PAMARGU-525665 format. One record per residue (C-alpha): residue in three letters; x, y, z; residue number from 1. Coordinates in nm, 3 decimals. Each point is the difference from the previous one (the first is absolute). Layout:
! residues N
roba ala | east X | north Y | up Z | ronu NUM;
...
//
This chain:
! residues 239
roba met | east 0.511 | north -5.920 | up 3.818 | ronu 1;
roba gly | east 0.059 | north -0.294 | up 0.224 | ronu 2;
roba met | east 0.115 | north -0.350 | up -0.078 | ronu 3;
roba tyr | east -0.079 | north -0.310 | up 0.198 | ronu 4;
roba pro | east 0.166 | north -0.343 | up 0.015 | ronu 5;
roba leu | east -0.176 | north -0.311 | up -0.118 | ronu 6;
roba thr | east -0.168 | north -0.232 | up 0.244 | ronu 7;
roba leu | east 0.113 | north -0.352 | up -0.076 | ronu 8;
roba thr | east -0.215 | north -0.307 | up 0.027 | ronu 9;
roba pro | east 0.055 | north -0.245 | up 0.150 | ronu 10;
roba lys | east 0.178 | north 0.169 | up 0.292 | ronu 11;
roba thr | east 0.300 | north -0.229 | up -0.031 | ronu 12;
roba ala | east 0.059 | north 0.088 | up -0.364 | ronu 13;
roba thr | east 0.285 | north 0.227 | up -0.108 | ronu 14;
roba his | east -0.110 | north 0.015 | up -0.362 | ronu 15;
roba gly | east -0.334 | north 0.024 | up -0.174 | ronu 16;
roba ile | east -0.171 | north 0.051 | up -0.333 | ronu 17;
roba arg | east -0.274 | north 0.242 | up -0.094 | ronu 18;
roba arg | east -0.208 | north 0.077 | up -0.310 | ronu 19;
roba val | east 0.109 | north 0.353 | up -0.088 | ronu 20;
roba trp | east -0.066 | north 0.069 | up -0.368 | ronu 21;
roba glu | east -0.355 | north -0.059 | up -0.125 | ronu 22;
roba trp | east -0.051 | north -0.120 | up -0.355 | ronu 23;
roba pro | east -0.069 | north 0.347 | up -0.153 | ronu 24;
roba val | east 0.335 | north 0.122 | up 0.135 | ronu 25;
roba arg | east 0.182 | north -0.301 | up -0.145 | ronu 26;
roba val | east -0.179 | north 0.011 | up -0.335 | ronu 27;
roba thr | east 0.050 | north 0.373 | up -0.050 | ronu 28;
roba his | east 0.367 | north -0.037 | up 0.093 | ronu 29;
roba trp | east 0.066 | north -0.252 | up -0.276 | ronu 30;
roba val | east -0.226 | north 0.165 | up -0.257 | ronu 31;
roba thr | east 0.172 | north 0.333 | up 0.064 | ronu 32;
roba ala | east 0.344 | north -0.160 | up -0.023 | ronu 33;
roba ala | east -0.084 | north -0.179 | up -0.326 | ronu 34;
roba ala | east -0.158 | north 0.314 | up -0.146 | ronu 35;
roba ile | east 0.301 | north 0.218 | up 0.084 | ronu 36;
roba val | east 0.247 | north -0.246 | up -0.153 | ronu 37;
roba thr | east -0.215 | north -0.038 | up -0.312 | ronu 38;
roba leu | east -0.052 | north 0.374 | up -0.034 | ronu 39;
roba phe | east 0.371 | north 0.071 | up 0.034 | ronu 40;
roba ala | east 0.106 | north -0.269 | up -0.248 | ronu 41;
roba thr | east -0.257 | north 0.094 | up -0.264 | ronu 42;
roba gly | east 0.058 | north 0.371 | up 0.064 | ronu 43;
roba leu | east 0.370 | north -0.040 | up -0.078 | ronu 44;
roba tyr | east -0.091 | north -0.155 | up -0.335 | ronu 45;
roba ile | east -0.261 | north 0.264 | up -0.081 | ronu 46;
roba ser | east 0.250 | north 0.280 | up 0.068 | ronu 47;
roba ser | east 0.283 | north -0.173 | up -0.190 | ronu 48;
roba pro | east -0.109 | north -0.291 | up -0.225 | ronu 49;
roba val | east 0.275 | north -0.260 | up -0.026 | ronu 50;
roba phe | east -0.190 | north -0.282 | up -0.171 | ronu 51;
roba thr | east -0.053 | north 0.008 | up -0.373 | ronu 52;
roba ser | east -0.203 | north -0.218 | up -0.231 | ronu 53;
roba asn | east 0.021 | north -0.073 | up -0.369 | ronu 54;
roba gly | east -0.254 | north 0.155 | up -0.231 | ronu 55;
roba glu | east -0.257 | north 0.269 | up 0.057 | ronu 56;
roba ala | east -0.077 | north 0.098 | up 0.357 | ronu 57;
roba phe | east -0.377 | north -0.045 | up -0.040 | ronu 58;
roba asn | east 0.058 | north -0.369 | up -0.066 | ronu 59;
roba his | east 0.172 | north -0.053 | up 0.336 | ronu 60;
roba phe | east -0.142 | north 0.258 | up 0.243 | ronu 61;
roba val | east 0.301 | north -0.030 | up 0.234 | ronu 62;
roba met | east -0.018 | north 0.353 | up 0.139 | ronu 63;
roba gly | east -0.378 | north -0.020 | up 0.022 | ronu 64;
roba arg | east 0.023 | north -0.324 | up 0.200 | ronu 65;
roba phe | east 0.251 | north 0.152 | up 0.243 | ronu 66;
roba arg | east -0.225 | north 0.301 | up 0.046 | ronu 67;
roba glu | east -0.298 | north -0.229 | up 0.055 | ronu 68;
roba ile | east 0.182 | north -0.192 | up 0.273 | ronu 69;
roba his | east 0.117 | north 0.331 | up 0.148 | ronu 70;
roba phe | east -0.356 | north 0.131 | up 0.024 | ronu 71;
roba val | east -0.135 | north -0.325 | up 0.147 | ronu 72;
roba ala | east 0.271 | north 0.013 | up 0.267 | ronu 73;
roba gly | east -0.092 | north 0.363 | up 0.063 | ronu 74;
roba tyr | east -0.361 | north -0.098 | up 0.068 | ronu 75;
roba ala | east 0.121 | north -0.282 | up 0.228 | ronu 76;
roba leu | east 0.210 | north 0.248 | up 0.199 | ronu 77;
roba leu | east -0.291 | north 0.244 | up 0.024 | ronu 78;
roba phe | east -0.251 | north -0.258 | up 0.130 | ronu 79;
roba ser | east 0.259 | north -0.156 | up 0.232 | ronu 80;
roba leu | east 0.077 | north 0.335 | up 0.164 | ronu 81;
roba leu | east -0.371 | north 0.081 | up 0.029 | ronu 82;
roba leu | east -0.068 | north -0.333 | up 0.173 | ronu 83;
roba arg | east 0.299 | north 0.047 | up 0.230 | ronu 84;
roba ala | east -0.115 | north 0.352 | up 0.089 | ronu 85;
roba tyr | east -0.347 | north -0.134 | up 0.081 | ronu 86;
roba trp | east 0.146 | north -0.283 | up 0.209 | ronu 87;
roba phe | east 0.205 | north 0.251 | up 0.197 | ronu 88;
roba phe | east -0.331 | north 0.091 | up 0.166 | ronu 89;
roba ala | east -0.188 | north -0.330 | up -0.034 | ronu 90;
roba gly | east 0.279 | north -0.238 | up 0.101 | ronu 91;
roba asn | east 0.151 | north -0.095 | up 0.334 | ronu 92;
roba lys | east 0.241 | north 0.216 | up 0.197 | ronu 93;
roba tyr | east 0.301 | north -0.139 | up -0.187 | ronu 94;
roba ala | east -0.138 | north 0.137 | up -0.327 | ronu 95;
roba arg | east 0.034 | north 0.347 | up 0.154 | ronu 96;
roba ser | east 0.324 | north -0.053 | up 0.191 | ronu 97;
roba gly | east 0.300 | north 0.210 | up -0.084 | ronu 98;
roba phe | east -0.198 | north 0.295 | up -0.137 | ronu 99;
roba pro | east 0.229 | north 0.306 | up 0.027 | ronu 100;
roba leu | east -0.127 | north 0.239 | up 0.265 | ronu 101;
roba phe | east 0.225 | north 0.292 | up -0.098 | ronu 102;
roba trp | east -0.169 | north 0.233 | up 0.248 | ronu 103;
roba arg | east 0.095 | north -0.210 | up 0.303 | ronu 104;
roba ala | east 0.341 | north 0.030 | up 0.163 | ronu 105;
roba ser | east -0.038 | north -0.355 | up 0.130 | ronu 106;
roba trp | east -0.023 | north -0.132 | up -0.358 | ronu 107;
roba trp | east 0.329 | north 0.167 | up -0.094 | ronu 108;
roba lys | east 0.158 | north -0.142 | up 0.316 | ronu 109;
roba thr | east -0.115 | north -0.349 | up -0.094 | ronu 110;
roba leu | east 0.128 | north 0.045 | up -0.356 | ronu 111;
roba val | east 0.345 | north 0.101 | up 0.126 | ronu 112;
roba glu | east 0.001 | north -0.296 | up 0.238 | ronu 113;
roba gln | east -0.074 | north -0.236 | up -0.289 | ronu 114;
roba val | east 0.287 | north 0.142 | up -0.205 | ronu 115;
roba his | east 0.231 | north -0.056 | up 0.297 | ronu 116;
roba glu | east -0.140 | north -0.349 | up 0.027 | ronu 117;
roba tyr | east 0.097 | north -0.074 | up -0.361 | ronu 118;
roba leu | east 0.348 | north 0.136 | up 0.065 | ronu 119;
roba gly | east 0.041 | north -0.213 | up 0.313 | ronu 120;
roba val | east 0.133 | north -0.352 | up 0.034 | ronu 121;
roba val | east -0.248 | north -0.150 | up 0.249 | ronu 122;
roba arg | east -0.362 | north -0.095 | up -0.042 | ronu 123;
roba ala | east -0.216 | north 0.280 | up 0.136 | ronu 124;
roba pro | east -0.377 | north -0.036 | up 0.057 | ronu 125;
roba val | east -0.170 | north 0.000 | up -0.341 | ronu 126;
roba arg | east -0.353 | north 0.088 | up -0.102 | ronu 127;
roba leu | east -0.250 | north -0.258 | up -0.116 | ronu 128;
roba gly | east -0.161 | north 0.241 | up -0.248 | ronu 129;
roba his | east 0.164 | north 0.264 | up -0.217 | ronu 130;
roba ala | east 0.284 | north 0.189 | up 0.166 | ronu 131;
roba pro | east 0.014 | north 0.382 | up -0.034 | ronu 132;
roba leu | east 0.276 | north -0.013 | up -0.263 | ronu 133;
roba ala | east -0.197 | north -0.247 | up -0.211 | ronu 134;
roba gly | east -0.319 | north 0.201 | up 0.033 | ronu 135;
roba leu | east 0.180 | north 0.318 | up -0.103 | ronu 136;
roba ala | east 0.152 | north -0.171 | up -0.305 | ronu 137;
roba tyr | east -0.335 | north -0.145 | up -0.110 | ronu 138;
roba val | east -0.177 | north 0.334 | up 0.027 | ronu 139;
roba ile | east 0.271 | north 0.192 | up -0.187 | ronu 140;
roba phe | east 0.097 | north -0.250 | up -0.267 | ronu 141;
roba val | east -0.299 | north -0.229 | up -0.053 | ronu 142;
roba gly | east -0.274 | north 0.249 | up 0.088 | ronu 143;
roba gly | east 0.160 | north 0.326 | up -0.113 | ronu 144;
roba leu | east 0.196 | north -0.117 | up -0.303 | ronu 145;
roba gly | east -0.276 | north -0.244 | up -0.092 | ronu 146;
roba leu | east -0.255 | north 0.281 | up -0.006 | ronu 147;
roba leu | east 0.228 | north 0.221 | up -0.209 | ronu 148;
roba glu | east 0.068 | north -0.283 | up -0.244 | ronu 149;
roba ile | east -0.370 | north -0.072 | up -0.035 | ronu 150;
roba leu | east -0.095 | north 0.364 | up -0.052 | ronu 151;
roba thr | east 0.272 | north 0.073 | up -0.256 | ronu 152;
roba gly | east -0.046 | north -0.337 | up -0.171 | ronu 153;
roba phe | east -0.375 | north 0.026 | up -0.047 | ronu 154;
roba ala | east 0.033 | north 0.367 | up -0.095 | ronu 155;
roba met | east 0.224 | north -0.104 | up -0.289 | ronu 156;
roba tyr | east -0.234 | north -0.289 | up -0.077 | ronu 157;
roba gly | east -0.285 | north 0.250 | up -0.023 | ronu 158;
roba glu | east 0.185 | north 0.190 | up -0.274 | ronu 159;
roba thr | east -0.091 | north -0.281 | up -0.241 | ronu 160;
roba asn | east -0.371 | north 0.062 | up 0.057 | ronu 161;
roba lys | east -0.068 | north 0.371 | up 0.044 | ronu 162;
roba gly | east -0.316 | north 0.058 | up 0.196 | ronu 163;
roba gly | east -0.003 | north -0.360 | up 0.124 | ronu 164;
roba phe | east -0.013 | north -0.121 | up 0.359 | ronu 165;
roba trp | east 0.371 | north 0.018 | up 0.079 | ronu 166;
roba asp | east 0.049 | north 0.327 | up -0.185 | ronu 167;
roba thr | east -0.285 | north 0.149 | up 0.202 | ronu 168;
roba thr | east 0.116 | north -0.154 | up 0.329 | ronu 169;
roba cys | east 0.377 | north 0.050 | up -0.022 | ronu 170;
roba gly | east 0.046 | north 0.246 | up -0.286 | ronu 171;
roba trp | east 0.070 | north 0.283 | up 0.245 | ronu 172;
roba val | east 0.327 | north -0.171 | up 0.094 | ronu 173;
roba ile | east 0.168 | north 0.080 | up -0.334 | ronu 174;
roba pro | east -0.017 | north 0.381 | up 0.023 | ronu 175;
roba leu | east 0.086 | north -0.027 | up 0.371 | ronu 176;
roba phe | east 0.326 | north -0.177 | up -0.086 | ronu 177;
roba gly | east 0.080 | north 0.239 | up -0.285 | ronu 178;
roba gly | east -0.128 | north -0.183 | up -0.305 | ronu 179;
roba ser | east -0.002 | north -0.346 | up -0.151 | ronu 180;
roba phe | east 0.378 | north -0.040 | up -0.039 | ronu 181;
roba arg | east 0.077 | north 0.105 | up 0.356 | ronu 182;
roba thr | east -0.276 | north -0.226 | up 0.129 | ronu 183;
roba his | east 0.170 | north -0.290 | up -0.181 | ronu 184;
roba met | east 0.333 | north 0.092 | up 0.160 | ronu 185;
roba trp | east -0.149 | north 0.025 | up 0.349 | ronu 186;
roba his | east -0.175 | north -0.333 | up -0.054 | ronu 187;
roba his | east 0.336 | north -0.162 | up -0.080 | ronu 188;
roba met | east 0.173 | north 0.164 | up 0.297 | ronu 189;
roba phe | east -0.269 | north -0.122 | up 0.240 | ronu 190;
roba ala | east 0.051 | north -0.352 | up -0.136 | ronu 191;
roba trp | east 0.368 | north 0.005 | up 0.099 | ronu 192;
roba gly | east -0.108 | north 0.089 | up 0.351 | ronu 193;
roba phe | east -0.160 | north -0.346 | up 0.018 | ronu 194;
roba val | east 0.337 | north -0.155 | up -0.085 | ronu 195;
roba val | east 0.153 | north 0.171 | up 0.304 | ronu 196;
roba phe | east -0.289 | north -0.120 | up 0.216 | ronu 197;
roba ile | east 0.021 | north -0.362 | up -0.123 | ronu 198;
roba ile | east 0.374 | north -0.020 | up 0.071 | ronu 199;
roba leu | east -0.043 | north 0.136 | up 0.353 | ronu 200;
roba his | east -0.311 | north -0.208 | up 0.062 | ronu 201;
roba leu | east 0.163 | north -0.329 | up -0.101 | ronu 202;
roba tyr | east 0.314 | north 0.076 | up 0.199 | ronu 203;
roba leu | east -0.191 | north 0.078 | up 0.321 | ronu 204;
roba val | east -0.232 | north -0.300 | up -0.040 | ronu 205;
roba ile | east 0.296 | north -0.236 | up -0.040 | ronu 206;
roba phe | east 0.176 | north 0.176 | up 0.289 | ronu 207;
roba asp | east -0.302 | north -0.050 | up 0.227 | ronu 208;
roba val | east -0.049 | north -0.362 | up -0.103 | ronu 209;
roba phe | east 0.353 | north -0.101 | up 0.098 | ronu 210;
roba arg | east 0.030 | north 0.225 | up 0.304 | ronu 211;
roba tyr | east -0.338 | north -0.042 | up 0.170 | ronu 212;
roba arg | east -0.106 | north -0.346 | up -0.124 | ronu 213;
roba asn | east -0.363 | north 0.108 | up 0.013 | ronu 214;
roba gly | east -0.118 | north -0.144 | up -0.331 | ronu 215;
roba leu | east -0.040 | north 0.343 | up -0.156 | ronu 216;
roba met | east 0.044 | north -0.114 | up -0.360 | ronu 217;
roba gly | east -0.236 | north -0.293 | up 0.031 | ronu 218;
roba ser | east -0.257 | north 0.209 | up 0.187 | ronu 219;
roba ile | east -0.098 | north 0.193 | up -0.312 | ronu 220;
roba ile | east -0.106 | north -0.335 | up -0.150 | ronu 221;
roba ser | east -0.149 | north -0.178 | up 0.300 | ronu 222;
roba gly | east -0.092 | north 0.303 | up 0.207 | ronu 223;
roba asp | east 0.165 | north -0.142 | up 0.315 | ronu 224;
roba lys | east 0.302 | north 0.139 | up 0.183 | ronu 225;
roba phe | east 0.206 | north -0.143 | up 0.283 | ronu 226;
roba tyr | east 0.073 | north 0.200 | up 0.310 | ronu 227;
roba gln | east 0.185 | north -0.042 | up 0.325 | ronu 228;
roba glu | east -0.038 | north 0.140 | up 0.347 | ronu 229;
roba gly | east 0.072 | north 0.372 | up 0.012 | ronu 230;
roba asp | east -0.102 | north 0.071 | up -0.359 | ronu 231;
roba leu | east -0.243 | north 0.289 | up -0.046 | ronu 232;
roba asp | east -0.347 | north -0.059 | up -0.138 | ronu 233;
roba thr | east -0.090 | north 0.327 | up -0.171 | ronu 234;
roba asp | east -0.090 | north 0.361 | up 0.059 | ronu 235;
roba asp | east -0.277 | north 0.065 | up 0.251 | ronu 236;
roba trp | east -0.176 | north 0.248 | up -0.227 | ronu 237;
roba val | east -0.089 | north -0.264 | up -0.261 | ronu 238;
roba ser | east -0.152 | north -0.248 | up 0.245 | ronu 239;
//
């Protein structure tokens, strides 16, 4: 899995700018982020209600409203991940960059090199697209945990309408996880995995912004990233 340095234009330039993230990548990033935060916040309330209202519950519908927001955010996460999965194949090479190639020794070598790079004190060549560590984190946490959250969440949602679409589609998840109660517990545990991911993600983004000065944070809004001579474009296999 080779890497190749960027060709700068004009020839006298030492820095450049390139459109890296297409709009579906940027939109799905923010929709997924907003959905995860909303799901976690409303999920905490659903599991342990802390707000109370005066009078009969049916006059206020507080829990029902939280559940409604929770389900809407769940649909947003589902459609966002589906669009991002589609754009993995339909988008440019940067949409596919960083994908973990576990079966290649060269991928593991690159991953170790990136970890050493983060532990170093000098600016090493950086990648214009996703780096191996970022790609691995997205696949495990966003893709893997996201899928588990969606399956367990809609399986529980299907319990309210036996024989309905979600009960038919995801109902098999509940016996697989050992029943309704255990499915609820696994659903909550998976949610805390997102907390770990968000903390690490924000730390590394801020770290990259101040260390590499490549406009990483702004690139997920504008789509453009800065680069300098010696930086690596992306993996050959996604070209």
